[in-house]
PAZAPA-4460 file (N, C-alpha, C; in steps of 0.05 Angstrom, whole numbers, plus 32768, in hexadecimal, padded with zeros to 4 digits):
% residues 288
    n_x    n_y    n_z   ca_x   ca_y   ca_z    c_x    c_y    c_z   seq   type   mol
   8012   7FE8   8000   8002   8001   8006   8012   8018   8000     1      X     A
   800F   802B   7FEE   801E   8045   7FEE   8010   8057   7FFC     2      X     A
   8021   806D   7FFD   8017   8081   8011   7FFB   8092   800A     3      X     A
   7FF6   8093   7FEE   7FDD   809D   7FE6   7FC3   8086   7FED     4      X     A
   7FCA   806E   7FEC   7FB9   8062   7FF3   7FB0   8061   8014     5      X     A
   7FC1   806B   8025   7FC4   806B   8042   7FB3   8086   8045     6      X     A
   7FAE   8096   8037   7F9F   80B1   8036   7F7E   80A8   8033     7      X     A
   7F74   80AA   8044   7F56   80A4   8044   7F46   80C0   8042     8      X     A
   7F37   80C6   8031   7F24   80DC   802E   7F07   80CA   803B     9      X     A
   7F02   80CD   8052   7EEA   80C1   805F   7ED7   80D1   8061    10      X     A
   7EC5   80D0   804C   7EA6   80DE   804E   7E95   80CD   805F    11      X     A
   7E90   80CF   8073   7E82   80BA   807F   7E65   80C0   8082    12      X     A
   7E54   80AF   8073   7E38   80AE   8076   7E2D   80AE   808E    13      X     A
   7E3A   809F   809D   7E30   809C   80B9   7E2F   80B1   80CA    14      X     A
   7E45   80C3   80C6   7E47   80DA   80D8   7E41   80F3   80CB    15      X     A
   7E3E   80F3   80AF   7E3A   810D   809E   7E54   811E   80A8    16      X     A
   7E69   8111   80A4   7E81   8122   80AD   7E94   811E   8095    17      X     A
   7EA3   8134   808C   7EB6   812F   8079   7ECF   8134   8085    18      X     A
   7EE6   8123   8086   7F00   8124   8090   7F18   8118   8081    19      X     A
   7F2D   8128   8083   7F3F   8116   8074   7F55   810B   8086    20      X     A
   7F5A   80F4   8089   7F68   80EA   809A   7F88   80E5   8090    21      X     A
   7F9F   80EF   8099   7FB7   80E4   808D   7FC9   80DC   80A0    22      X     A
   7FD3   80C0   809A   7FE5   80AD   80AE   7FFF   80BF   80AF    23      X     A
   8004   80C0   80CF   801A   80D0   80D7   801B   80ED   80CD    24      X     A
   8003   80F7   80D0   7FFE   8117   80CD   800A   8124   80E2    25      X     A
   8014   813B   80DB   8027   814C   80EF   8010   8155   8106    26      X     A
   7FF9   815A   80FB   7FE3   8168   810E   7FCD   8155   8117    27      X     A
   7FCC   814A   812D   7FB2   813D   8134   7F9B   8149   8142    28      X     A
   7F87   814F   8133   7F72   8162   813E   7F57   8151   8144    29      X     A
   7F48   815A   815B   7F30   814D   8161   7F1E   8164   8162    30      X     A
   7F06   8159   8155   7EF0   8170   814B   7ED9   8163   8157    31      X     A
   7EC5   8176   8164   7EAA   816D   816B   7E9A   8185   816B    32      X     A
   7E7B   8181   8167   7E72   816F   815E   7E78   8165   813E    33      X     A
   7E6F   814F   8132   7E79   814B   8119   7E5D   8154   8106    34      X     A
   7E47   815C   8114   7E31   8163   8104   7E1F   8179   8116    35      X     A
   7E1A   818F   8109   7E07   81A2   811B   7DF1   81A2   8109    36      X     A
   7DD6   81A0   8113   7DBE   81A2   810D   7DAC   81B4   811A    37      X     A
   7DA1   81CC   8110   7D94   81E1   8120   7D7C   81E9   810E    38      X     A
   7D6B   81F4   811F   7D4F   8205   8115   7D58   821E   811B    39      X     A
   7D4F   822F   8101   7D51   8249   8105   7D3B   8252   8118    40      X     A
   7D43   8264   812E   7D2D   8270   813F   7D2D   8290   8139    41      X     A
   7D18   8297   8132   7D16   82B6   8126   7D2D   82BD   8115    42      X     A
   7D33   82A8   8101   7D44   82AD   80ED   7D63   82AA   80F9    43      X     A
   7D69   829E   810C   7D88   829C   8119   7D89   827E   8122    44      X     A
   7DA1   8278   8122   7DAA   8260   812D   7DC8   8260   8133    45      X     A
   7DD5   8250   8147   7DEE   824D   814D   7DF6   8237   814E    46      X     A
   7E12   8230   814C   7E1D   8215   8150   7E3C   821F   815A    47      X     A
   7E46   820C   816A   7E63   820D   8170   7E74   81F3   816B    48      X     A
   7E8B   81F5   8160   7E9C   81E0   815B   7EB3   81E1   8170    49      X     A
   7EB9   81CB   817E   7ED0   81C8   818D   7EE8   81BA   817F    50      X     A
   7EFB   81C7   817B   7F19   81BA   8172   7F2B   81B9   8186    51      X     A
   7F3F   81A7   8187   7F50   819C   819A   7F68   8190   8189    52      X     A
   7F82   819C   8192   7F99   8195   8182   7FA3   817F   819A    53      X     A
   7FA2   8168   818F   7FAC   8150   819D   7FCC   8145   8198    54      X     A
   7FD9   815A   8188   7FF2   8153   817E   8004   8163   8191    55      X     A
   8023   815F   8185   8035   816E   819A   8042   8185   8189    56      X     A
   802E   818B   8172   8038   81A3   8166   8022   81B9   8160    57      X     A
   802D   81CD   815C   8018   81E4   8159   8004   81DE   813D    58      X     A
   7FEA   81E5   813D   7FD8   81E0   8128   7FD2   81FB   811F    59      X     A
   7FD4   8200   8105   7FC8   8217   80FB   7FB6   8213   80E4    60      X     A
   7FA1   821A   80E2   7F89   8217   80CF   7F79   822E   80C8    61      X     A
   7F6E   8230   80B3   7F58   8240   80A4   7F40   8232   80A6    62      X     A
   7F28   8243   80AA   7F0D   8236   80AB   7EFC   8244   8093    63      X     A
   7EF1   8231   8087   7EE0   823E   806E   7EC7   8226   806D    64      X     A
   7EB4   8231   805B   7E9F   821F   8057   7E9C   821C   803A    65      X     A
   7E8C   8209   8037   7E84   81FD   8018   7E6B   81ED   8017    66      X     A
   7E5B   81F2   8003   7E3F   81E4   8004   7E45   81C8   7FFB    67      X     A
   7E31   81B4   8002   7E36   819C   7FFD   7E1F   818B   7FFA    68      X     A
   7E1F   8171   7FF2   7E08   8160   7FF1   7E10   8141   7FF9    69      X     A
   7DFC   8132   7FF8   7E00   8115   7FFB   7DF3   8109   7FDC    70      X     A
   7E02   80FA   7FD3   7DF5   80E9   7FB7   7DEE   80CF   7FC4    71      X     A
   7DE8   80BE   7FB2   7DE0   80A4   7FBA   7DF8   8095   7FCE    72      X     A
   7E0D   809B   7FC4   7E26   808B   7FCF   7E34   8098   7FE7    73      X     A
   7E2E   80B9   7FEA   7E3C   80C1   7FFD   7E3F   80DD   7FFD    74      X     A
   7E53   80ED   8009   7E54   8108   8009   7E61   8112   7FEE    75      X     A
   7E59   812A   7FE5   7E5E   813A   7FCD   7E62   8156   7FD0    76      X     A
   7E7B   8162   7FCE   7E81   8180   7FCF   7E73   818F   7FBA    77      X     A
   7E67   81A6   7FBD   7E5E   81B3   7FAB   7E6D   81D0   7FA4    78      X     A
   7E68   81D8   7F8C   7E73   81F0   7F86   7E5B   8207   7F90    79      X     A
   7E43   8200   7F8B   7E30   8212   7F91   7E17   8202   7F96    80      X     A
   7E02   8211   7FA8   7DED   8200   7FAC   7DD2   8214   7FB5    81      X     A
   7DB9   8213   7FAD   7DA9   8225   7FB7   7DA7   821F   7FD3    82      X     A
   7DAC   820E   7FDE   7DAB   8202   7FFE   7DC1   8206   800A    83      X     A
   7DD8   8216   8000   7DEC   821D   800F   7DE9   822F   8026    84      X     A
   7DF1   822B   803E   7DEE   8235   8053   7E04   8249   8057    85      X     A
   7E19   824A   8047   7E30   8261   804D   7E29   827C   804B    86      X     A
   7E18   8286   8037   7E14   82A3   8037   7E03   82AB   8050    87      X     A
   7DF8   8297   805C   7DE9   82A1   8076   7DF5   829D   8091    88      X     A
   7E10   8295   808D   7E22   828A   80A4   7E3B   829E   80AA    89      X     A
   7E3E   82A2   80C3   7E54   82B3   80CD   7E60   82A1   80E3    90      X     A
   7E79   829F   80DF   7E8C   828F   80F4   7EA5   829B   80FB    91      X     A
   7EAD   829B   8110   7EC8   82A1   811D   7ED4   828C   8130    92      X     A
   7EEC   8287   812F   7F01   8299   811F   7F00   828A   8102    93      X     A
   7F0D   8298   80ED   7F12   8292   80D4   7F30   8280   80CE    94      X     A
   7F41   8289   80E3   7F5D   827C   80E6   7F5B   8272   80FF    95      X     A
   7F6C   825C   8106   7F73   824C   8121   7F8F   824B   8123    96      X     A
   7F98   824C   813D   7FB1   8243   8144   7FAF   8235   8161    97      X     A
   7FB3   821E   8165   7FB2   820F   8178   7FC9   8206   8181    98      X     A
   7FD4   8208   819A   7FEB   81F8   81A3   7FE6   81DD   81AE    99      X     A
   7FF7   81CA   81B5   7FF1   81B4   81B8   7FE0   81B0   81D1   100      X     A
   7FCD   819F   81CF   7FB9   819C   81E8   7FA2   81B3   81EB   101      X     A
   7FA5   81C6   81D9   7F91   81DD   81DA   7F75   81D9   81CC   102      X     A
   7F65   81E1   81D7   7F45   81DF   81CC   7F3A   81FB   81C3   103      X     A
   7F31   8201   81AC   7F24   8219   81A5   7F08   8213   8199   104      X     A
   7EFA   8223   8193   7EE1   8222   818C   7EDA   8239   8174   105      X     A
   7ECC   822A   815F   7EC2   8239   814B   7EA2   823E   8150   106      X     A
   7E9C   825B   8150   7E80   8260   8153   7E77   8267   8138   107      X     A
   7E60   825C   8131   7E52   8261   8117   7E35   8267   811D   108      X     A
   7E2A   827C   810F   7E12   8287   8111   7E03   828D   80F8   109      X     A
   7DEB   827E   80F0   7DE3   8283   80DC   7DC5   8297   80DE   110      X     A
   7DC3   82AA   80CA   7DB0   82C0   80CB   7DA0   82C0   80B1   111      X     A
   7D87   82C2   80B5   7D74   82C3   809B   7D61   82D9   80A1   112      X     A
   7D61   82E4   8085   7D4E   82FC   8082   7D2E   82EF   8088   113      X     A
   7D1D   8302   808A   7D00   82FB   8087   7CF5   82EF   8068   114      X     A
   7D09   82FA   8057   7D03   82F9   8039   7D10   82E5   802C   115      X     A
   7D25   82D1   8043   7D31   82BB   8036   7D1D   82A6   8032   116      X     A
   7D21   8293   801E   7D12   827E   8019   7D15   826B   802D   117      X     A
   7CFB   825E   8037   7D00   824C   8051   7D09   822F   8042   118      X     A
   7D12   821F   8057   7D1D   8207   804B   7D37   8201   805C   119      X     A
   7D42   81ED   8056   7D58   81E0   8066   7D72   81EB   8055   120      X     A
   7D8A   81F5   8063   7DA2   81FF   8059   7DBB   81F2   8067   121      X     A
   7DCD   81EF   805A   7DE6   81DB   8063   7DFE   81E4   8056   122      X     A
   7E15   81E1   8064   7E30   81E8   805D   7E43   81D7   8072   123      X     A
   7E5A   81CA   8063   7E6D   81C0   8073   7E81   81D7   807B   124      X     A
   7E89   81D8   8099   7E9F   81EA   80A0   7EB4   81DB   80A2   125      X     A
   7ECC   81E5   8093   7EE3   81D5   8090   7EFC   81E6   80A1   126      X     A
   7F08   81D4   80AD   7F22   81DC   80BE   7F3C   81D1   80AE   127      X     A
   7F46   81E3   80A0   7F5D   81D6   808E   7F77   81E1   809A   128      X     A
   7F8A   81CC   809A   7FA1   81CD   809E   7FB4   81E3   808C   129      X     A
   7FBD   81F4   809A   7FD3   8205   808B   7FED   81F9   8083   130      X     A
   7FF2   81E6   8090   8009   81D5   808D   8007   81BB   8079   131      X     A
   8013   81C0   8061   8014   81A8   804D   8022   8192   8057   132      X     A
   8015   817C   8053   8024   8162   8057   8030   8155   803F   133      X     A
   8046   8150   803B   8054   813F   8029   804F   811F   8029   134      X     A
   8049   8116   8016   804C   80FF   8011   8054   80F6   7FF4   135      X     A
   805E   80DB   7FF4   806B   80D2   7FDA   8058   80B9   7FCE   136      X     A
   8059   80BB   7FB5   804A   80A8   7FA5   8060   809D   7F8D   137      X     A
   806C   8087   7F90   8080   8082   7F82   809B   8096   7F81   138      X     A
   809B   80A3   7F6B   80AF   80B5   7F67   80A7   80D2   7F69   139      X     A
   808D   80D5   7F6E   8082   80EF   7F72   807A   80F7   7F8E   140      X     A
   8081   8116   7F95   807B   811B   7FAD   805E   812A   7FAC   141      X     A
   8047   8124   7FBE   8031   8133   7FBC   802F   8143   7FD3   142      X     A
   8025   815C   7FD3   8020   816B   7FE9   7FFF   8166   7FEF   143      X     A
   7FFD   8165   8009   7FE0   815F   8010   7FD6   8173   8027   144      X     A
   7FB9   817B   802A   7FB5   818C   8039   7F9F   8185   804D   145      X     A
   7FA1   817A   8064   7F8E   816E   8074   7F78   817C   8079   146      X     A
   7F5F   8177   807B   7F48   8186   8082   7F35   8175   8091   147      X     A
   7F28   8182   80A4   7F12   8175   80B2   7EFD   8182   80B2   148      X     A
   7EDD   817D   80A8   7EC7   8188   80A8   7EB1   8180   80BB   149      X     A
   7EA4   8193   80BF   7E84   818E   80D0   7E72   8195   80BE   150      X     A
   7E5E   8184   80B9   7E46   818E   80AE   7E2E   819B   80BE   151      X     A
   7E2B   81B2   80B1   7E15   81C5   80C2   7DF9   81C4   80B3   152      X     A
   7DE5   81C2   80C2   7DCA   81BF   80B1   7DB6   81D6   80C3   153      X     A
   7DAC   81E6   80B4   7D9A   81F7   80C7   7D7F   81F7   80AF   154      X     A
   7D68   81EE   80C6   7D4D   81F2   80B7   7D3F   8210   80BE   155      X     A
   7D38   821B   80A6   7D2A   8233   80AB   7D0E   822F   80A2   156      X     A
   7CFD   8232   80B4   7CE1   822B   80B0   7CD7   820E   80B2   157      X     A
   7CBB   820C   80AA   7CB2   81EE   80B0   7CBA   81D8   8098   158      X     A
   7CD0   81CE   80A7   7CD6   81BA   808B   7CDC   819E   809B   159      X     A
   7CDB   8185   808D   7CDC   816E   8098   7CE5   8159   8085   160      X     A
   7CF3   8149   8089   7CF8   8131   8078   7CE0   811C   8070   161      X     A
   7CE5   810C   805B   7CCF   80F7   8054   7CDD   80E0   8046   162      X     A
   7CE4   80D0   8058   7CF3   80B8   804F   7CE5   80A1   8048   163      X     A
   7CED   8097   8033   7CDE   807B   8026   7CF7   8069   801F   164      X     A
   7CF4   804D   802B   7D05   8036   8022   7CFD   802D   8007   165      X     A
   7D0C   8030   7FF5   7D05   802D   7FD8   7D0A   8007   7FD2   166      X     A
   7D22   8003   7FD7   7D27   7FE2   7FCF   7D45   7FDC   7FDF   167      X     A
   7D48   7FC5   7FDF   7D63   7FBC   7FE9   7D73   7FA6   7FD6   168      X     A
   7D8E   7FA6   7FD3   7D9B   7F97   7FC3   7DB2   7F8D   7FD2   169      X     A
   7DBE   7F75   7FCB   7DD4   7F6B   7FD8   7DEC   7F6E   7FC4   170      X     A
   7E05   7F7B   7FD0   7E1C   7F7D   7FC5   7E2F   7F6B   7FCC   171      X     A
   7E37   7F56   7FBA   7E46   7F3F   7FC1   7E65   7F47   7FC7   172      X     A
   7E6F   7F5F   7FB7   7E8A   7F66   7FBD   7E93   7F70   7FDD   173      X     A
   7E7B   7F7E   7FE2   7E7C   7F8E   7FFD   7E72   7F7D   8014   174      X     A
   7E61   7F69   800D   7E4F   7F5B   801C   7E3E   7F6B   802F   175      X     A
   7E31   7F7D   801F   7E1D   7F8F   802B   7E05   7F8E   801D   176      X     A
   7DED   7F94   802C   7DD4   7F9D   801F   7DD2   7FB7   801E   177      X     A
   7DCB   7FC1   8004   7DCA   7FE2   8001   7DAB   7FE4   8000   178      X     A
   7DA4   7FF3   8012   7D8B   7FFF   801D   7D84   8019   800C   179      X     A
   7D72   8016   7FFA   7D6E   8035   7FE9   7D59   8047   7FF4   180      X     A
   7D5D   805A   8002   7D4B   8069   8010   7D49   8084   8000   181      X     A
   7D30   808E   7FFE   7D2D   80A6   7FF0   7D22   80BB   8004   182      X     A
   7D27   80D5   8003   7D1C   80EA   8011   7D0D   8102   8002   183      X     A
   7CF7   80FF   8002   7CE7   810B   7FF4   7CDF   812A   8000   184      X     A
   7CE4   8129   8018   7CDF   8141   8029   7CEE   815D   8024   185      X     A
   7CEF   816F   8036   7D00   8188   802D   7D14   818B   8047   186      X     A
   7D16   8176   8056   7D2D   8178   806B   7D3D   815C   806C   187      X     A
   7D55   815D   8073   7D68   8149   8074   7D62   8135   808A   188      X     A
   7D67   811A   8087   7D65   8109   80A0   7D7E   80F9   80A0   189      X     A
   7D84   80EF   80BC   7D96   80E0   80BF   7D95   80C5   80CE   190      X     A
   7D88   80B3   80BE   7D77   8099   80CD   7D91   8086   80D0   191      X     A
   7D8E   8078   80E6   7D99   805E   80EF   7D8A   8049   80E6   192      X     A
   7D93   8031   80E1   7D81   801B   80D8   7D84   8007   80EF   193      X     A
   7D6E   7FFF   80FB   7D6C   7FE5   8107   7D5F   7FD0   80F2   194      X     A
   7D70   7FB9   80EF   7D66   7FAB   80DB   7D6C   7F8C   80E1   195      X     A
   7D5A   7F7C   80D2   7D56   7F5D   80D5   7D51   7F51   80BB   196      X     A
   7D63   7F3E   80BA   7D62   7F2F   809D   7D5B   7F15   80A3   197      X     A
   7D44   7F09   808F   7D3C   7EEF   809A   7D39   7EE0   807E   198      X     A
   7D3B   7EC4   807D   7D37   7EB5   8066   7D20   7EA5   8071   199      X     A
   7D0B   7EA9   8063   7CF0   7E9E   806E   7CEB   7EA7   808B   200      X     A
   7CE5   7E9B   80A1   7CE4   7EA4   80BA   7CFD   7E9F   80C7   201      X     A
   7D13   7E98   80BE   7D2B   7E92   80CF   7D3D   7EAD   80CB   202      X     A
   7D44   7EB8   80E3   7D55   7ECD   80E5   7D75   7EC6   80DD   203      X     A
   7D7D   7ED5   80C9   7D9A   7ED1   80C0   7DAB   7EE6   80CF   204      X     A
   7DA2   7EFF   80D0   7DB4   7F15   80D9   7DA5   7F26   80E4   205      X     A
   7DB2   7F38   80F7   7DA0   7F4F   80FD   7DB9   7F65   8109   206      X     A
   7DB0   7F7E   8109   7DC0   7F93   8113   7DB4   7FAD   8114   207      X     A
   7DC7   7FC3   8118   7DC1   7FDE   8115   7DDA   7FF1   810C   208      X     A
   7DD0   7FFF   80FB   7DE9   800F   80F1   7DEA   802C   80FA   209      X     A
   7E01   803C   80F8   7E00   8053   80FE   7DF1   8067   80EB   210      X     A
   7DEE   8080   80EE   7DDC   8092   80E4   7DEB   8097   80C4   211      X     A
   7DD7   8095   80B1   7DDE   80A1   8097   7DCB   80BA   8092   212      X     A
   7DDD   80CD   807F   7DD0   80E2   8078   7DBD   80E1   805E   213      X     A
   7DA8   80E5   805D   7D91   80E6   8044   7D90   8101   803E   214      X     A
   7D96   810E   802D   7D92   812A   8025   7D70   812C   8021   215      X     A
   7D6A   8145   8023   7D4A   8145   801A   7D4B   814D   7FFB   216      X     A
   7D36   813E   7FEE   7D37   813C   7FCF   7D47   8129   7FC5   217      X     A
   7D56   811A   7FD1   7D67   8109   7FC6   7D62   80EB   7FD1   218      X     A
   7D7B   80DB   7FC7   7D75   80BD   7FD1   7D91   80B4   7FDD   219      X     A
   7D94   809F   7FEB   7DAC   8095   7FF7   7DAC   8078   7FFB   220      X     A
   7DC4   806A   7FF0   7DC7   804F   7FF5   7DD6   8047   8012   221      X     A
   7DC1   8040   8025   7DCA   8039   8041   7DD5   801B   803E   222      X     A
   7DF1   801B   8049   7DFB   8001   804C   7DF8   7FF1   8066   223      X     A
   7DF0   7FD7   8061   7DEC   7FC5   8077   7E03   7FB2   8072   224      X     A
   7E16   7FAF   808B   7E2F   7F9C   8088   7E26   7F82   808F   225      X     A
   7E2B   7F6E   807C   7E26   7F50   8085   7E41   7F40   8089   226      X     A
   7E55   7F4E   8086   7E6E   7F42   8084   7E77   7F37   80A2   227      X     A
   7E6C   7F3B   80B7   7E72   7F34   80D2   7E5B   7F1D   80D9   228      X     A
   7E48   7F17   80C6   7E34   7EFF   80CC   7E4A   7EE4   80CD   229      X     A
   7E41   7ED6   80E1   7E51   7EBA   80E3   7E4E   7EA6   80CE   230      X     A
   7E31   7EA9   80C5   7E26   7E97   80B4   7E29   7E99   8099   231      X     A
   7E30   7E88   8085   7E2F   7E95   8067   7E16   7E98   805A   232      X     A
   7E12   7EAD   804E   7DF6   7EB5   8043   7DF2   7EA3   802B   233      X     A
   7DDF   7E94   802C   7DD8   7E82   8011   7DC5   7E92   8004   234      X     A
   7DC6   7E86   7FE6   7DB5   7E8D   7FD0   7D98   7E8B   7FDA   235      X     A
   7D87   7EA4   7FD1   7D6A   7EA1   7FD9   7D5E   7EBF   7FDD   236      X     A
   7D47   7EBC   7FE2   7D37   7ED2   7FE8   7D35   7EDD   8001   237      X     A
   7D39   7EF1   800A   7D39   7EFA   8027   7D29   7F13   802C   238      X     A
   7D21   7F16   8048   7D15   7F2A   804D   7D22   7F3F   805F   239      X     A
   7D21   7F57   8057   7D33   7F6A   8069   7D1E   7F79   8076   240      X     A
   7D1B   7F7B   8091   7D0B   7F89   80A4   7D1B   7F9D   80B7   241      X     A
   7D0B   7FAE   80C1   7D0E   7FBD   80D7   7D08   7FDA   80D4   242      X     A
   7D19   7FF0   80DC   7D0E   8008   80DE   7D25   801F   80DD   243      X     A
   7D1E   8033   80CC   7D32   804B   80C9   7D25   805E   80E6   244      X     A
   7D3A   8066   80F6   7D34   8074   810D   7D48   808F   8108   245      X     A
   7D3A   80A7   810E   7D4C   80BE   810B   7D3B   80D5   8120   246      X     A
   7D4C   80ED   8123   7D43   80FE   8137   7D35   8114   8128   247      X     A
   7D1D   811C   8131   7D0C   8138   8125   7D0B   8144   813F   248      X     A
   7D1F   815D   813F   7D21   8169   815C   7D25   8158   8171   249      X     A
   7D17   8155   8186   7D1F   8142   819B   7D0C   812D   8198   250      X     A
   7CFA   8127   8181   7CEE   810E   8181   7CFE   80FC   816F   251      X     A
   7CFD   80E1   8178   7D02   80C9   8164   7CEA   80C4   814D   252      X     A
   7CF1   80C1   8138   7CE5   80BC   8121   7CEE   809F   8117   253      X     A
   7CD7   8091   8111   7CDB   8075   8109   7CCB   806F   80F0   254      X     A
   7CDA   805F   80D6   7CCE   8055   80C3   7CD6   8038   80C4   255      X     A
   7CBB   8029   80C4   7CC3   800B   80C1   7CC4   8005   80A2   256      X     A
   7CD4   7FF2   80A0   7CD5   7FE6   807B   7CD9   7FC6   8080   257      X     A
   7CD1   7FC1   806B   7CD2   7FA2   8062   7CD3   7F9A   8047   258      X     A
   7CEE   7F96   803B   7CF3   7F95   8020   7D00   7F76   8016   259      X     A
   7CFE   7F71   8003   7D09   7F57   7FF7   7D24   7F5C   7FEF   260      X     A
   7D37   7F48   7FF7   7D57   7F44   7FE9   7D57   7F2B   7FDE   261      X     A
   7D66   7F30   7FC7   7D69   7F15   7FB7   7D84   7F10   7FB5   262      X     A
   7D90   7EF6   7FBF   7DAE   7EF1   7FBC   7DAE   7EDC   7FA7   263      X     A
   7DBB   7EDE   7F92   7DBA   7ECB   7F7C   7DCE   7EB5   7F81   264      X     A
   7DCE   7E9D   7F74   7DDE   7E86   7F75   7DFA   7E90   7F6B   265      X     A
   7DF8   7EA0   7F58   7E12   7EAC   7F4C   7E1E   7EBB   7F60   266      X     A
   7E16   7ECD   7F71   7E20   7EDE   7F83   7E30   7ECC   7F9E   267      X     A
   7E1D   7EB7   7FA2   7E28   7EA7   7FB4   7E3E   7E94   7FAA   268      X     A
   7E41   7E8D   7F97   7E56   7E80   7F89   7E70   7E8F   7F88   269      X     A
   7E69   7EA7   7F7D   7E80   7EBA   7F81   7E90   7EBD   7F98   270      X     A
   7E7C   7EC3   7FB3   7E83   7EC5   7FCC   7E94   7EAB   7FD2   271      X     A
   7E85   7E96   7FCF   7E97   7E7B   7FD7   7EB0   7E76   7FC8   272      X     A
   7EB3   7E7F   7FB2   7ECE   7E7A   7FA3   7EDE   7E8D   7FAF   273      X     A
   7EDC   7EA4   7FB4   7EEE   7EB8   7FC3   7EF5   7EAC   7FDE   274      X     A
   7EDE   7EA4   7FED   7EE6   7E9B   8008   7EFC   7E83   8005   275      X     A
   7EF5   7E6F   7FEF   7F08   7E59   7FEC   7F24   7E62   7FE2   276      X     A
   7F2A   7E74   7FD1   7F43   7E7F   7FCC   7F4D   7E8D   7FE1   277      X     A
   7F3E   7E9A   7FF2   7F51   7EA6   800A   7F55   7E8F   801E   278      X     A
   7F45   7E7C   8025   7F53   7E65   8036   7F64   7E59   8029   279      X     A
   7F68   7E51   8010   7F80   7E47   8004   7F9C   7E58   800B   280      X     A
   7F94   7E73   8006   7FA8   7E84   800B   7FB3   7E85   8026   281      X     A
   7FA3   7E81   803D   7FAA   7E81   8053   7FB9   7E67   805A   282      X     A
   7FB1   7E4F   8051   7FBC   7E38   8053   7FDC   7E37   8047   283      X     A
   7FDE   7E46   8031   7FF6   7E46   8025   800B   7E54   8032   284      X     A
   7FFE   7E6D   8041   8010   7E7F   8050   801B   7E6F   8068   285      X     A
   8003   7E60   8074   800E   7E50   8089   8026   7E3F   8086   286      X     A
   8024   7E30   806C   8033   7E19   806A   8050   7E24   8062   287      X     A
   8053   7E43   805C   806E   7E4D   8056   8078   7E58   806A   288      X     A
***
């Protein structure tokens, strides 16, 4: 694995957070919360981000915002958006200097005019290291600038999500069930999944996922991981049931679902072939 492969651009659907983590980065930063969700009261809302320098070096960074969305497969940075919170957002400081062990806060305030269109607005607030990190890829040296981001959502007016589970498919490469969820409402939801997979009336697996972001007016592929399941998933027709659970203010909202999942003989044969190859490789390594 080369150095570029060790650089992970982790756009986490579960946490709605954009971070770039670099192995052996010179500055290690802890940031919280990862998501800020607010309702504008009399056109105004506020949020606070805490940033801690956990390294032994001084951390210097600039702070800025960008619009974003989530497509079916994850986070997507945008150049512009009618739902961009940035024009309504003020924040300080715009530059940070943190000594080792020091914590500072970024205070962000959104203000809307009475004439501002009602709806949900969002932006990602980036903290970008001013010190470039050098890494090599073969004979080339690449300069990388680490940044961490917090997503900020503000609801202005009476808006709410409207989720619907469309279908479910099985991905043999990842050993995950992909649950396709549509949000036809006018506000974003971040549902967790409580799920149960059955073959006829026999339970095959169950579990719970972290939260996924489903942007209003869009769709998202939610991933249910079966790789930890101790039993081999046989070919057949399955029922995936459970509920999506998310917060609406202080209230829990729940959406039950029950969808079919088909796993074909071809998928199982491919999985078994890969497992057999891996077992042969393990035996060969042991013998050597």
